[in-house]
N, C-alpha and C positions, 0 to 999 in steps of 0.2 A: 505494500500498497502504499500512496504518501504521505509528504512534511503532516503533522497536524495546519499547521496556518497555511497552508493549498487545501483543508481539510474544512474550517475554519471558512474559507474563502464562498468555498463552493454549499455548505450548508445556512450558508447564514441568512438566505432567504426564505429553508426550507422552519426555523424555527424565528419567524417572524409570522410566515404560515401558520404556524401551530397555534400563534401564541392568538393572533386574527381570528382564522377559527373555535376560539375557545371565548371568542368577547370579552378578553381582557384588554381595561381600558384604563386599571391605575397601576402601578407600577411598571408598568411595563421592560420599563431598563434590568429591576430586578431577576424579570421573570426571561428578559434572556439572557442573563446571568446563569439562572437558573438549567434553560436552553443549553446556553456555551458547555457550563458541566459535565450534563449530561452524551455529550457530545464525544468529548474528552474520555471519559467512561465508556461508553458504546464504541468508542474507539482505540480504545483498551484491550478490550475483552473479546470483540469482535474474532470470528473466527471461520475465515474465506466456506469451509465445508457447509455450511449453516444457510448461506445464501446470502441475495444481496447486501452490499453496507445502507445505503440507502435506505431498504424496506428494517432492516433493526436499526439504525439510528433514529429512523421515525417514531419507532413505539416507542426504544428506550426515550425522547426526549419527552414525546406530549405524554407516556406516562410518568414524570417526574415532572412535571409541568399542572398536571390533574392531583396529582398526590401534592404538590404546591398550592393548587387553590383549595386546596378540602383542607388542608389547616390553617390556613389566612381564616375561611369561613368560619373553620369552630373556633377559634380565635374572637372572629370578631361574635359570636351568636353567645358568646362567654362571659366577654369583658363588659363590663359596661368602663367610658369616659366617665372618669372623677369631675362630679359636681361640687363645685367651691357653694354652691348655694346650700347645700344640704347641712354642712357644718356653719352653721352661726354664729357670733358672737353667746350669744346667751349657749347655747347646749353647749360649746366645748367648757364655760364654768360648771356649768352644772355635779357633771361626775366629777369635780373635784372636790365641789363643796359637798356634793355627800360625805366623802368620805373621813371630811370634815364634823359629820355630826354628833353629835356628844352619846350617843347611845355607841357606834364606832368606834370613839375612842376610848372609854370608859373600859372595851373589852379588852384593849391590848395595855391597859396601865395597870391591872390586876395583881401584875409582878411589881408594883414601883412603890416604894414609901409611902407615906401621905403628902409631904415635901415634895416628893419630885413632882408625884400629880397634879396639885395645889399648879406648880409653878409650869407643868405644859397645858391643864390647861388657861391658868391665863398666860400664858405665853402666848399661842397659835388660837384657842378659842377667844382669848380676849383681847386679842393684839397688843398686850401690852408689851413694852420695848425690854432687853433684854440688860438690865443692866450688868457693868464690868465688876467683878469682885476684885 
């Protein structure tokens, strides 16, 4: 067989044809690159005893591009774009305020002494300043 650069020049129209036949209109360059990689792999794996290279290359290239389309479709259907409106300032603070509810804090202060409990509650719940000793 000939050099791969000559094969690339010869089969570039085939890759573009496959992309058009699958109605790919987004990320054409990415799918063309996938087609070139598939062409390289088919070039490396081809055995002349099995038939014509063009048929083998067409099947491999189209199969790879279809697999990539399936992967993109699966990703787009299972993921949603991030919506910043979901995170409002009010909602962000409610989670942190819940952590400072008196009952929740008292559960963690059971092992502290009475003075340590008072200091903790006055500092974090009562917002009193910490004095240097």
